[in-house]
N, C-alpha and C positions, 0 to 999 in steps of 0.2 A: 558274382553278380552274372545272372545269367546274361547269353550270348544267342538270340534269336534269331534260326535261319527258315525263310521262309522256302517252302516248296513250290516249284512250279508246275507240279501236277494239279491234272485238272479238278481230279475229286479229292479233296481236302478230307482225312481221317483224325481221328484224336490224336490232340498233340500230346508231345511225350517230352518229357525233360530227363536228360541224362546225366549221372550223379557218377562220377568218374575219380579214384586217385590221379592227382597229375603225371604219374610214372604211366599209366594207361592211355593218355589222351590218343595216342596213334588209334589205339581200338576204341576210344569213344568218336572219334573222327571216324571211321569206317563205317560203324552203325549206325551213327547219323547221316552220313551220305544214304546207305542203303535202306534207311527208313524213309527219307524224302524223297528216294526215286517210288514208294510206294506210298505217296501220298500224306505223309503225315510231316507235321509242323513239328520242329526240333528246338529245342533250347537245350545248352551245354550249362551243367553246374558243377566246377570242379571242387571234392570232397575235402577240406581240410578243415576241420571243425577246430579252434583254438583248444589248448588242453583246458583251461579252464570250463568252457563249455559242456556241459552233461552231455552224453550223446542223446538221450531222449528227447532233450530241446533240438539237439541237431536234428534228430530224422524227423522229427515234428515240423521246421520250419521247410521241409522239402515239401510237407504236404501242401505249402500256400502256394506252390504252383500248379497251374494249370493242367489237367489230363492226368496221365500216367505218369509216375515216376519208374525210370529203368534204373535200378541199381548194377552199376558194371562193377562187379566184385573182384578180388584179389587178393593176394597177400597183402598188398600194399593199402589197400581200403580199410582192411583191419587193423592194420598195424600204425594208422598215421595218430600220433598221441604222443609215446603208442598206447594201445588200450588192450586190455586182455580179453579173451575170450568170454570171460565170465560177464565183463562188464557189457560187452555185445550182446549177450542173449538175454540179460535184463532188458537191455533198451530194446531189444526185436521182438521180445514178446509184449514190453506195454506197450509199444507205438506201432510194429508193424502186421503183428497177429490178428487186430481189430481191423485195419484196414488195407486186406488184402486185396481188394477190387482196385485199390490206388496204386499199390506197390507190384512192380515186376522185378523179375533177376535174372543177370547173364552171370556166370561165370568164365574167366580167363585161366584161373589156376586148376590143378590137379588136388592141392595141398587141402589139408584138412583144415574145415570151415566152422565158426561156430555150430551148435549144436541147432539151434532156433531158428536157423536159416531156412529149416526145413518147410517153414511157415512161406518162406515167396517160391515154393517151387521152382526150386532155381534150374535155369537151363545152360548146358555146358558148351561153348564152343570153341576152347581153347585147343582141342584135340581135332578137331574139324575143318576141311578144308573150305575154300571161299564161299561154294555154292553151297553146300550144304549149313556151314555156319549161318547163310543167310536165311533160309530156309527153318530153320531152329529157333533164330532169332522173331521171324514174322511170327511163325506159329504160336511164339511165348506170349506176343501181343495179339492175337487171334486175326493176324491181317494176311488176307490170301497172299499165296507165294506165285510171280510170276518169272518163269525161268526164261526171260526174253534174250537174246542175243545181246551182245554190248555192244553198244551204239559209239559214235566217235566220242561223243562227249563223257559217256561215262569212263574210257579209258583217261578224262584228266583229273578223276577224282582220287580220291586218298586210295593210296594200296592196300591191299588185305594184309594186316602188322605181319604176319607170318612171314610173308613174302618182301625179301630183301629188294631194295631198288636193282635195277639191270647193271648196273655199275656198280660198285662197291669196294673201297680199296684204303688201307691202312686205319682205319675206323677203331680206337680200343675201344676195349672190352666195355661193356656198359655196366657202371658203379650200382651194382643193386641195393646199396644203401644210400643210395645218393638222395640227400635231406635239400628241402627248402629250395630257395631259387625262384619260386614261382613267379615273382615281379620280373624278375629277369628274363625268364624263359621268355614269356609275354611279352615283353616289350622288344627281345631281339625276332620274334613271330613278326610281331606289327610293324619294326621298323623295316626288314627285310621285305615284306610282302607289301607296305605302302610305298616303298621306295619308287622313283623314275625308272623308267628303262633305262639297263646299261649301268644304273648308280645303284643299286643293291648292296651295297658293303655294310656289315657293320663290325665292329672293334669292343672285344670286350676287355676291358682295362681296370688292374689289380695289381697290387703286389703280388711277390713271390708266395706260393704255396695257399694261396686264397682260393683257388679250385676254378679257377680259370678254364681251365682246359676241360676237368670232369663238367662245369656247366656246358661248353662246347659240344661235348659227347654226349649230354643228355639232351638237347635239343636235337641231334642228329637222330637219335633213339626215337624220341616225342614225334618228331614232325617227319622224319624219314620217307613215312607214306607216302609225303607230297611231292616224293622226288624221282628221277628217272636214275639218278647218279648222283653218286656221297664219295667224294674222293677228300681225303686226310692227308696233310704234309705237312712235315715239320718246316719250320721256315723260318729256326735262329741262323742259317746259312743260306746265302745266296744260291750257292753251285748244288746244293743237298735239294733247294724249291725248285731249280730248274731240273734236275734229275729225276724228280719224283712225278712233277709234270708231263715230262716226257715219258714217262714211264705209261700214262695216261692214255697214248695213243693208240697201241693194241689194244687195253680195256673197250675202247669205245670202237674198235672195228674200223679204225682208221687205216686208209691205204698209204701209209707212209711205210716208207724204209728202215735200215738200220739205220742209219745216219739221226745223230743226236738230234742236229739242227731240224732235220727235217721234220723227225717227231715231234718237239718243240712247236714250230710253226703250226702242222696239222690240228693240232691242240687245241690252240689259241685261236685259230680261225672256225674251228670246231663248236667251241665254247661259245664266241662271238656270234655265231650265226644261228645256234642253236640245233645244228643237225649231228648226230639222231638225238640229242634230245635236248629241249629247250629248258628240261625241270630240270638243272642241275645245282648242286652245291659242292661248292670249294673250300673245306677249311685249311687255315695256314693258322699253324699251331706255335707258336713260341716267336713272333716275328717283332723283335725288339729293337729291331732297327730298320725300321720302314725307308732309311733314305738308299739302304742297297737291295729291296725287293718289291718295294712299290710299284715299279714297271714294270715288273713280272704278274699284276694282277690283271685275269682275264676282264673282257666286258661282254655285255650278251643278256641274254633275257634272264640266265640264272642269277644265283646268289653265293654271295662270298662272307665268309665268317671268317674274325680272326683274333687270335688269345694274343697280348702283347701287354708289357708294363710300361710303354713308352706312350707319353699322352702326344706328341708328334704325329699321329696317324690322324689327329684332327685335321690337318694339315692337307692331307691325303683324300679329299671326296669322301670319309669315310663317317657313321655316325658311332660315338661313342658311348658303350652301356659300361656304366661301371660297378665291378663284382666287390664288395667289400666283404671283410671279415663276416662269418655269419652272425646275426642276431643270436642274442642268449636263447629263446626258445629254440632256433635252427638249432643250436650247439649238444643243449640238450638232447634233443630228439636224435640228430646224429649220433653220439655217445652210446646212448641207449641200446642203439638196434645194431650197433657196432661192438658193445658188451652187453650183455643182456644181465648179466650179474649186477652193472653197477645200478644203484639206485636212481631217482630223479634227482635227489639232493647232493648225490656224490656228482653227478654229472654236471651239476651246476659248478659247484667248486674247483672239478676238473676243466669245465670250459673257461673260468676266469683263471686260473693258475696258468692256463696255457693261450690266453688271450684271445679266444674263440677262432684262433688259425687252423681251418680246415686240415690242412695238409698233417700239424701237429695232432690235431685231435682224432683224424684217422690211424698215422701211425701207435698213439701211445693207446688208445684204447684197444686196437687189435692186440697190443701185447697185454694189455691189463689182462684183456679176456680169457686168454691162456694162462694167468698167474694168479697166484693166491695172494698175492702183496694186496693190503687194504689201498683203497685210493688215496686215505688220509698218510699213511705212512708213502706215498709215492709222492704226494704234493710237497713233502718234507723232501724229500730228494731234491727235488726241484728248487723249494728254497736255497737247498744248502750249495746248490748249482756242482751236483756230483758230475764228476769224471770229467770237467769244462778246464782246460789250459788258462792257466792265469796269464793274462794279459792279452789271449786271444782277440785278434779284431777281424770285426764282423761287419757285413753291407748293413747300412742304416737301417733297412726294411726289414733285416732277420731280427725278430724276437729272440733274446737271448735265452729265453726259457725253452727255445725249440731246440738247441743244440745240449741241453742239459736231459731234455727227454729224449734226443736221438742218441744220446753217449748211453742211456739207461737201456735201450732198444737193443742196441749193439753188443752191450754184454750180455743180454739173453741170447741172441743169437749165436753168440761166441761160445756159449755155453750148450747149446742144444744142436746148431749145423755151422762149425765154424767153418766150413770152405765156402758157406755161402758168405760170409764176411771176407773171405780172402779173393771170392771173384768180387764181391762189390769193391774191394780196396782196388783190385786192376782197373776195373771200369770208371772208375776215379780219374784214372789218369788218361781218359778222352774228355772230350767236350761234353759237357751237361746235352742232355738232349738223347738222340738215337746213339747206341753203342752197338756198332757192327759185331756182334759175335763170332762172326764168320772168320776175320780175321785172326780171332785167336787161336781159332781149331785149325789154323792154316800152319800155323806155327810147328816147327820142331819141338817133339817135347824135353829136348836140351834145355829149350830157350825160356821156356815156363817156370816158375817158381818151385821148388820141390814139393809145396803144398797143394800145387794144382795140378800137377802133374796125372795123377792118379783120377782126379777129379773128371778132368779132359777123355780122358779114356775109359769111363764108366757112365753109360746112361741114366743109370737108373739114380747114381748119386748128382749127376749134373742136372736131372730133371727135379730131383728133390731141393737144392738147391737154390734154384730159379725160383721153385714154387714157394719156398717159405718167404722169398723176399719179397714175391707180389703177395704173399696172404697178409703180410705186415705193410703192404703199400710202401714198400722202399723203393721199389720198380715198376713198371709195367713193361709186357713185353707186345711187340710188334712182329710182323711177317713182311717186309715191303714188297715181296716177290709177287705175292699174289694178294694181298690186302685181307687177307686172312687173321684170325686170331691164335691160330694153331702154329709154334714155330715148327721149321721142319729144319734138317741139321744143314748145316751151312749159310743157314739164311734167318738166323735169329738175330731180332736187334733187340737189345733190353732199353726201353727210355729211363734216363737217369735225371730226376729232377734238380734242378740248380741249388736248393738249400741243399739236398742230400748230397750233392756231388763236392759243394763245399765243405760241409760238414765232416764228412768221411775223410777228406783228404788234410782238414784244419787237426784232427785228433790222430794223427798218425806219426809212428815215431822217424825218424829221419832216417833211418837205416833200411826201413820197409820202403819210405818214399821213392828210394834211389832205386829198389830192387823194382819195384812195380812201375815206375817210369820207364827204367831201359827195357823193360819187355813189353809196353804199350809202342814203344820206337821200334822195337825189331819188328812187332807187328803192323804196323804203317809202312814200314821198310821194307819187308815179306812181298805187300801187298803193291810194290810202285809196279805198274806196267812197263816203264822206261821208255816212253814214246810219248812225251807229252803234243806232239805236234797231229797224233795221228786223233783226228776229231771223233772216232769209233772208241776212244778211250776216255776221254773228257768224264762221262760219267763216273768213273773207278774216283778219277782226281779229285772231283767235285765232293766224291763221298770221304777220299784222304784228309783235304785242307781243313776242315774246322778241328782238327783233331791235332795240330801239329804244337801248335802253343801248349795245352795240357799236359802232353805227354812229354815236354822238354826235348823237342827235337830242333829248337833254336840253340840251343848251347851243347849238343849232342856232340862229340869229335869221334863218332862212327861214321865212316865214308860213305857208306850204304843211306844211311839217316841225311847226312848231307845232300846226296847226290837226290834224297827225294823232295829235301826243300829246294833245291835247284829246277827239278822237275815240275814241283808244285807251280813256282813260281813264272817260268815258261807257260805251262798251262795257264794261267791266270792271265798272263799279255795276249795269249794267241783266242784267248776265249772273251776278251775286252773286260776283265774285271778287273781294270786297272787300279782302282781304289784299295781293295783288297791284296792286291798284290803290293801296293807301295805301302801297307801298313806292315806287313812280314817283311819286304827289304828293309824297312828304316829300323824296325826292331831286330832282324837279327845280323843286319851290317854293324852294329859296336861290339855285340857280343862275337863272333866270328874275328874279327879286331885281336878283341882280348886273348880268344880260344887258341886262335890260328897265325895271330902275325898280319900286318898290314900284307904282306906282299905273300903271302900263301897263294897257290895256286886256284882253288876254290875261292879265296876272296878276289880274285880277278874275275871267277865265273860269275857270283854274285854281283859284283859291282855291273857286269853287261847287262844282267838279268834287271838291276836298280836304275841304270840309266835308260832301260829300254821304255819303262814304264813313267820316268819321267818325262820325258820325248811326248810320249801319248796323252799327258793331260797338258802337253804344254810347258812345263817347267823346262826350257830348252838350255839358262843358262847355266843353272844346277848341273843337267847333263854334260853341258860342255866342261866345265870344270873338273867333274869326274873323271871324263874321257881321256881327255888332255893328261891328267894325272897320270893316269894308266897306262897311257901310249909312252909319255916320257919316260916312266920306271922301265918297262917292257923293252923299250929301245935300248938303253942305256944298260939294263940288267944279260937280254939276250941277243941283241943284234937287230938287225931290219930284218930277217928273212925267218920270222917267228909267228904261228898261227895265230897265237893267244894276242900278240901285236897290231895282228892285220884284223884281226874283230874288235878292238880298243880302234883303230883309226877309223872302222867304217863306221861305226857310231861318231866319231868324233866329226866325220863328215857328214853325218847325217845331222849333227847340231851345229854346223855352220851354214848349213842349208836352210836351216829353222831360221838363223840368224841373218839370214839374206846374206852372208858371204859366200856367195855361189861362185867364185873363181876360186878359191881355197880348196872349198869342196869337190869342185872338180877334179882341180889340181891331186886330192890326194886319194879320189875316189880311181882316177885313171891308175895311181901309181898301184893302190891295193889291187885289181885286178890283174895287174901285170904279175904281181906277186902269186896271188892266189893260182895262175894258170901254170908258173913255174912251177911251184911247191905241191899242187894237188893234180893238177890238168884242168883242162877245159870243160869237162861235162860234169866234176863235181860240184855238190849241193851249195858249197860257198862260192865257187867261180858264177855259178848262175846267179848266185845272191847278189856279189859285186857287178855283176854285167847289169841287173835289176836295176842297184843305185845309182851306177853310172847312167842309165836313161834318166832316172830322177833328174840327176843333176844338170844333163842336156835341157830336159823338160823346163827348169825354171829359171833356166837360162835364154829359153825363146827359140833353142834351137830343138823345131819339133821334128825335123824328118831323121836326126840321126837319133831322135828319143824313140821315135817310132822302130829303126832299124834295130839298137840294142834291144828292145820291147819282143819285138818280133822272135831274133834271136833267142832270149832266155824263156819266152814260151814255149816254142819248138822245142827245145831242150828239156824245161820242163813235164810238156807232153809225154816225151819219150821215156823220161829216166824217172819219173815220179808217177804217182796214180792220177788220171784226168782230172780227180776230183780232190787232188788232196788241195791244202789251201795254198802253197805256194803257187801251183798251177792257176788258181782261180785267182790269186791277187794278179799272176800277170798277164790274164786276159781283160782284168780292169785297166792296168796299165796301158796295154795296147789299143784298147778300143777307146782311151782315155787321149792318147797319142792323134787318133785317127780322126776323132772328134775336134781336136786341136788345130789338125789341118783341114778343116771343113770337109771331112770324107763321112757325114754323119750316118749315110746309108750302111755303109761297112761296120760302122761303129757300133750302130744299133744289132747288126746281125752278129756281134760278137757278145756285145753287153748284155742282151734281154736272155738269151738262152741262160747266160753265165749267172744271172741275178737268180733264176729260178734254181740252179745247181746251190746256189751261194747258201739261201734261203733253207732249201734240203740239209745241207751239209753243216753248216754254222750254226744254222737257227736264223730267225726274221732279225735278231736285235744286235746281234752280233757287229761290232765295231766294222769290220769289213764285209759286211753284209750291206750295211748301211752306206758304206763308201761304191760298193755297187749299184745301189739304187740310185743314189746322187750322179752318179756318172750318166746311168741308163736316163733319168729326167732329164740331163742335160741335153744328151744327145735328143731324146724327143720333142724337147722344146726348140732348138738348133734346127730341128729338121722340118718342123713345122707343127708337129703334132702337140700344140700348145696347152690342149684341154688334158692329155694323158700327164705329158709332162709336169705341167702345175700339181696336179693334184697326188702325182707321186711321191714327188720333191713334199708338198705340205704334210704328207704322211709319215713320210722318212725324217725332216725336221722335227715332227711331233716325238717320234719315239727316240730321236737322237737327246732331246730335252729329258724325258723321261730317264732313260737309260744312261747315258754319258753329262749331263747336267747342262746350261744354260754357258757354260764359260769352256767348253770342250774346244778343240781346236775343228774335229769334226762336225759339232754343231754350228761352229760360228763360221765354217765353211758354207754349211748347208743355209743358215739364217741368211746370207750375206746374199746368195744366190734365189732365196724365195723373196728376197722383200725386192730384187730387180725385176721378179718377175710379177709381183705384185702392183710395182709401180705402171710397168705396161698397161697393168690391168687397170690401172684407176682408183687402187686401193692406195690411196694416197699417206693417209694414217697409219696403215700397217707398215707399207712401207717404208716410211720414214720413222717410226719406231723402232723397227727392224735393223734400219741402218745408223743409227744413230746405238745401239745397244755394241753392234758390232765391230763399230768406228771406235768407240770408246773402251771395248775389252782387247782391241789391238793394241792401242795406244797405250793402255795401262801393262799390256805386257811385252810388248816387244818395241815401242818409242816409236814415237811421232812420225821418223824417216824411213821405219821399215817399209818396204815394199808393200806389205797388205795393209798396213796402216793409210798408207798414202792413197795405195788402189781404193779403200775404202770409202775413203773422203771423194774420190770421184762419184760412186753411186750415191753419195748422199748427195754431192752436188744436183745429178740430174733431179733426183726428186726436189730438191729447192727449188729448181729451175720449172718444171711440171707446176709446184705450187705459185706461182709467178714470182718467187724471190731470187731476180735474174742478179742482181748486183752479188750477193753473198755465193749466190754461184759460180759465177765467175770470176772469183775471187778464188775460190776453193781449187776451181779446173787450173787456172795459172799457176797457184801454186804449187800445186800437184804434179804439172807437167814439168816446172825446172826440178822437183825434187825427186822425181822417180828419173828423170835424163841424170843425176847426177850418181842416183843409187845403181843403173843397169844399163843405162846409157840408150841414146837416141832410137837405136836399129832395134831394141826389144820389142817384142807385141805391145807390153804392156804400154813402154812409152809412145808407141803409135796410136793403141788406141785410146789414148786420153789427149793428143795431138787431132785427133778424129773430133773429139769434144769440143775442144778449145777452138777450132775452127767455127764452130758453129756459137759458140760463145761469144767470138770475137764478133761474128756478123752480128748478133742482138746488140753488143754495147755499141754499134757502130763504128767496127773498124773493118770493112768490108775488104778494102788490100792487105792488111795482115792478115785476114783470114783466108785469103786466095794465097797466099805466099806460101802460110804455112800448111796448106791443101794440097800446093804441088810440092812441096818437101814429102811431105808424109803419103803421099800416094805414090811419089818417085820410090821412097824408102822401102811401104808395104808390098809392093810389088819383087822388089829387090829382095828381102828377106824371106817372103812367104809364099811368094810366086804371083803371076797375076792374076791369075786363077781362085786366089784364097778369098772366104768371105770378107774379111778383113780389108784386102786389099781394093775386093771391088766397091766396097763402101765406103773406103777413102777417094775411089772414082767418082761415085755419085754426090758425094761431097763435093769434090773438086767442080763437078760441073754448074753444081747449082753457084759455089762460090765464082763460078766465071761470070754464071748469069750475072750475078749483083754487080761484078767490076763494067759489064756490058760486053765482053769478049764472047759473045752468043755462038759465032761459030765454031770456036774451040768448046764450047760448052755443049753444045751438039753433039761435035765427034767423041766426045768421052764417055757424054751419057749415051750414046748408043751403043758403045764399044761396052760400056760397062753393063747395060741391058741385055746384049747378047749373050755376055758372059756368066751371068745371071741364071739366063734361061737355060743355057746349056750347063751348068754344074747344078741349080740348086731346084730346078724346073720352074714352068712359067707361073705356077701358081700358087709357090713357095712365098709365105709371107714377106722376106725380102725384095724378092722381084716385083711383088705386087706395090709395095711400098715405093721403090725406087720407082717405077712405073709413074706412081702418082705424084711424082717428087716430095714425097715425103722426110725428111731430113735423118740421116742415119745417126745412129748414136750406137756407144760402145760401153757394154759392163764390163768392171772388173771381175777377175774371177782367180782364185789364187789357186795353185797346183799343190796337190798331193808332195809331202815331204818326206 
């Protein structure tokens, strides 16, 4: 069906219908745009007549269009069907020659065309530049050419097809044999362009080998002229996706530094704002686990195209476009293009035998094209199951005939280029998807299989082997360094399809599997930078992690490979990739217990990383059990003065803090600090870590001044002995600013935390958990200092990213949701405050138990929402219960208990017990001043509440005295225009919100 576009030009000229092959859609769009700018009305007619329709009839149908018919000729235009030149000559003589006044033609190919095209007086555009091509086009139609300077409006139109988008990276080579999928391509285009702003995301869904990647690539080439930026990213692993997104920063010309996180943040910001380019396309290829990568999808005015086998993308605000196997007509057309010696009937038989699966058709037809084997004989081999292992277990979506077909192909490769098969086998011990060949070429020759040593040293044989694999569609090549198609030494990447990967490994003898697996592990270990704490090296670890399991690294007894696994776990913990880290740790642990024994030193190293990951996702009881077992065994085996023991005890203290056993944790942490100081000295990083952890213990006990002193010492030492932008130094900045905030020194806290947040975003990335923690603290500082708009906006954004990146039940997400709910209650959104509060309270009770301080404190926040909603009775009951429970848990002098007591004084007044309220106010005010200091904001809030309670019991003289002192102190400490000072001056009742402390 023709699509008509009306010209805005004042003087309309003769209408033109452009007939084009889908492969040349970009040319058709550019030609149509040029014609419209010169006053023509343009319609588009994609040329793809059914095979059963005679060519003469299809050409006559074009004459039904109004005005001139412009044929956009190319190899594809003539091959569709496919049709022979003789068929074309006959049709052109019969239809075009008598109607030369209606037909015109341009060509974008220099290949030989049917001789009867001479009747069309064809104009060549393919070798001309944009201006010359436009001039020739208009001259062919008899339209005067106006070479006016390009306007701003013109720069938004389709780009000249031979001009690549300004930013172009990672896109696979175009498949010149791409067939069919016209409906899918049209649907993709309309879904993306018809979506609401910031919601243009389409997922191509289909089984392995069905052609999702090829369809996405064809979309890029057909519609790429409408984009200024096209960036293709392998998305089967989260780390790889983050790495490739970060590499986009220099391509966009962003002024980001060398830090990984800085580049990632700059890219997301640039895409969201649409600067420097608003017409961008990002392709995520192979994103089969939406839970691990969905949070990395950018927003903004551009488009995102995803390929996946996972229907769960439907739950992530994307439009799904199904990519099925070929229909039979597409299969036959594709096979005949791939192998011209095969007849239509033979192509139909082959397509039926292979289930119309595009990948199988591609590989098989390519092999048959170079062979003299009759198609019928090949199909008999398929039916007999040639070269297939008996009892081979395959995935449900892998057609068995594919394995047979691929085995036949491998046999042909062994006969012609045996080293190509050896290279393919080695690549199968990396994960499916991108295989970084540079890792292999960095290996010493002695570590390579004998049959591959000569290949690595011989550029001609190397190129020949890879070319043969590409020729038969076994692999495709990529060059991630610059996004070009031509690989350069050391940067080559082969992309191995999942079906190819599994098939190659399944048919390999066991002795070969052992050898190739060993080589892959050595290549990975050889590439280990050895410093997972250095954020500048995280891209390398992101590249290595996906290949650990496929290479057999989990079961290796080689020390360097085991160190690689441990370093990858450390990287995953520090970068916030907790789920991936836990999956690896839980798979490796039983294997290492069996290989090394439960008390091997590396098993303790593994346990250390495992419990860090468990603790990070809130699985505290499991972490405590593992840490205690490790500490007990190491103490019995090595005594008290052992570094591995101290590491285990440090973890145990963290577990105990999380489980609210604060005094036990403090005792352990104090002993750890003493031992580290004695064994390795005051300035060792482990001693500074112990100092940091001791401060955390003081903080959760409400001893903020002591925590501040510990954190100050740790921060100064880390700034001196580590890089200022080191992640541990930055972590100390968060803790120091946190202490300042808890002490009511908001301006000082902001002066530390605000610049630290910017450095966090640059160094660690905007979605790293440590960055999110820094943003949470800054939001709380701003809110407490009185800049409530900035505070609530920042916290809302931070919470949204926590939910996307970490999930609703992550400890950091719960902390942010609790704080955000309190802010929403103050701003009057009681529905949202209630929803958040109930969710947080329920999760804490489930995870930690109803008597844990976090659950108790969250019940107080919920009670304040109930009070604001007019539900006074249940609110009062919750607060009184919380006061008793918190007192039992942490004592009456803890700031948490004092805050709940402040809320309870208001509740008692509301419930008709003014004497009880006044008595509680007196005691709470006295304790708060004693514990926190008389100038602390909580102590001053207690004084304001006491003045109100004294007025109720008619002790007005004392009330005035207390109120005057409180107002004076609030003005001195927070300022006369601070929200707390203004509220106190207007005699609004103060309240206290619970906030848990990082442990």
